[in-house]
N, C-alpha and C positions, 0 to 999 in steps of 0.2 A: 412326695413328702420330703425327699432329701433336699429339694430346692427350698421348700418352706423352712426346714430346719436350719439350713445354712443362712438364710436371710434373718431368722430370729437370732441365731448365734452372732451374726455380724452386728445387728442392732444392739445386742446386749454388750458386746465388746466396745462399741462406740460410747455407750452410756457410761461404762466403767472408766474409759479414758477421760471423758468430760469431767467426771467426779474427781479424778486424780488431778487434773489441771486446776480445778477450783481450790484444791488444798494448798496450792502454792501461788497465791496472788502476787502480782508485781509489787516489789518493795518501793521502787522509784518510778515516778511518773515524769514524762517529758514535760518541760516547761518552755514555753515560747519566750525567747529572749530577743529583744530588739537588737539588730545589728548596730554595733557602735560606729558612728560616723562623726566626722568633724563638720560642724556647720560652716557653710561657705556663703559668700555673697557673690552673685553672678552679675556681670556687667554685660549689657547687650552689645552686639557687634557694632551697630551703628554708632554707639557712643564712644567706642574706642577711637574711631577716626576723628572725633570731635574733642578729644581730651585737651588739646592745645588751646582751642577756642574757649573752652569752659574755664581753663586756668587763667586765661587772659582776663576774663570777666570776674575772676575771683569768686566764682560761685561753687558751692559744694556739688560734687557729682551725685547723680541719682542712681541708686543701686536697686537690685531686685531683693526680694525677701530672703533672709537667711534660710538655709536648709534646716532640717530637724524641726520644722514647724508642723504642728499637728493639724489635721484637717479641721476646719472651723465647725463642722457639724458632728464631730466625734465625741466620744465619752471623755477623752483626755482634755479636749478643748474646754468642755464644760467644767472640768475640775480646775482648770486654770482660771476660768471666770469666777468660780467659787473662791479661789485663793485671792483674787483681786477684790472680791466683795468683802472677804474677811479683813483685808487690809484697810479699805477705804470706808467701810460702813460699820465696822465693829469697834475700831479704835477711835478714841476720843480726838486724837490729833494724828492723822495719817502722815507717815514719813514721806518727805520729799525725795530722799535718797535711800535706796535699799541695796544692801550688799547681799549677794547670793553666793554662798560658799558651801564647802563640804569638808569633812574630816580628812578624807583620802581621795586620790584620783579615781575617776571612772564612776562616780556616783550619780551623774546626771545633772550637775549644777548648771552647765551651759544650756541644756535643753530647757530647764526651768527658767533661767534668765531670759532666754529668747522669747518663750511663749508667755511669760508673765509680762514682759515689755509690750508684746503685741496686744495682750488683753487690756492693759492699761490704755494703750493708744486708741482702743476702740470705745473707751468710755467717753461719754459726752462731756465736752469742755475740758478734756485732759489730753496731754501729749506725753510721749515717753522718749527717753534718750537711753539707748543701750550702749554700755561701755565694756569693751573687752579689757579687763584689768589684769589678766594673766600675761605678764610680759615674759614669762619663762617658756610657756607652751601655749601660744595664742590659739584660740579655737574658732574665732570668727575671721575668715579670710576673704580677700577680694580675689576672684579668679581672673585670669588673662591679663593681669596688670603687674605682676611681680610684687615687690614690697611697696605698699602705699603708705603714705604718711598717716600716723595715728597718735596714740597716747604717748608713746616713748619719744616721738619727735617734739610734741608739745612740751614735755617735761624737760628734755635735754637741750634742745637747740632753739627754743622759743618760737616754734612754728605757730602761727596764729590759729585761733580756735576755728575760724571760718574755713580753714583748709583741711581740718580733720573731722568736722561735723558733717556726716554724709546723710543725705536724704534717702529714705527707703521707699520702696514701692508700696509699702504699707502706709496708709495715710496717718499722719501725726506721729510717725516713728522715725527717729534719726539715730544714727549709729556712729560710734567712735571705735575704730579697730585698735589693736595693740601697737601697730606701727612697726618701725624697723627693729631688728633684734638688738638686745642690749645685754651687757655682762654685769650690769648693776641694777637689777630690777627693784630690790628693796630700797636702795638709796633714792631712786626716782619716785617710787610710790610714797615714800616717807618725806618727800621734799615739800617745801613751802608752796611750790607752784601747784602741787596736787590739790592742796586745800583751796588755792585760788581758783582752780578749775571748777570745783564744786560750787564755790561761791558765785562764780560768773554764770554758771548754768542755772542756778536757782534765781539769781537776780534778773536774768534776761527775760525769763517768762515764768510767772508764778504758777502757770497751769502745767508746766513741764515737770515730770517725775523721772528721776534717774534710777536705772537698774544697772548695777555693775557686777560683772561676772569675775570673780577673783580666783587665784590659785588655791589649792587645798591648804587647810589650816595646819595639819600636823607636820607637813614636810616643808613649809615655807613661812616666812615672817610677814609677808605683805597683808594677809587678812587681818592680823592684829593691828597693823598700822591703819588700814582702811576702816576698821571698826570704830576708830576714834573720830573719823570724819563724817560717817554716814549717820542717818537718823534711825535706821532700823536694819536688822539682820535676819535673813532667812537661811536656815541650815538644812541642807539636802542630805538625807541619809538613805542609802540603798538598803532595802529590807532584807533581813535575815543573813547579812554578810559581814557587817562591821561589828566588832566586839563593843560591848557597852563601855568598857574602860577607855577605848579609843575615842568614843563620842564625848565622854566626860573630860578627857584630856583636851579635846578640841574646844569645848565650851569654856574651859578655864583659860584658854589662850587668847580669847577675844573679850570684848566688852559685853558680858552676858546680860547686862541690864537692857541692852538694845535688841535682844533676840525677840522678834515678834511672832515667830512660829517655826515649826519643823515640817519639812515636806518629805514624806516617805515615798521613795521611788521604787518601781517594779514590785509593788506589793501584790500578792496573788489574792484578789478579792473573790474569784470564782463565782461570778454572777450566774444565776439560773438562766436556762434557755428562755423562760417566759420573760424575765427582766430584760435580757439583751434584745429580744425580738421587739418588745414594746417600746424600749428606749429608742431604738433606731427607727421604728415606725413613727414615733412622735416627732423626732428631729429631722426626718427625711421628707416630711410633708412640705 
């Protein structure tokens, strides 16, 4: 009987402890945050040895796809395809040049720029040109090559467009990196030659659409200058972190009439297990 009594007493104590724990639920839940990485462009080893030959032929180097590219069959990739659809099939006159920017640093504008450009390049009869317009803190880099020529070289020393326009491993996607470091980014971006670049890219191929990743609005002047040159603007806002006043301040600093949409990044949608399971079941077939 003593054993039975002790067993019952133990079970009762465990029950009381469980009830006590339930009275104090967790206030904070852990959220999965993607590791912040800089997108890079990788160059194959065999092409490094042939750089001299390629330059002699005056042909643009062919690079691999930038990092931070979402998997093509993922939920995120489908969201970028939806964004592309909104731009090209909902607007009466789709913009040929799109500025992607944010109010503050670290909101994911580069990731949006890269994946939107890829989504556009996959559209039938359309090509995309991705430009790293952040001359202060470039985000799209070429690995194993040091400083390659890019936008700053085109704007400052007259480097030909053929030398900075890089073919990507993604079909119909070309890239212009930021180029050599400069201490006068706003002067270069606001120069007449920057406007000539947009004009040249538009006139060369009517099927090419430009996506330019710029510096943040609140801390730099370049987005305000670029907003006057492009056809449309996408504002990237990281969810639940940026004060509304900061966003209003950012919008007032650019040509607000050209804003075609706002992308909310890292929003916690909390899809159900049923939704997630069936989504991947459909797209993995």
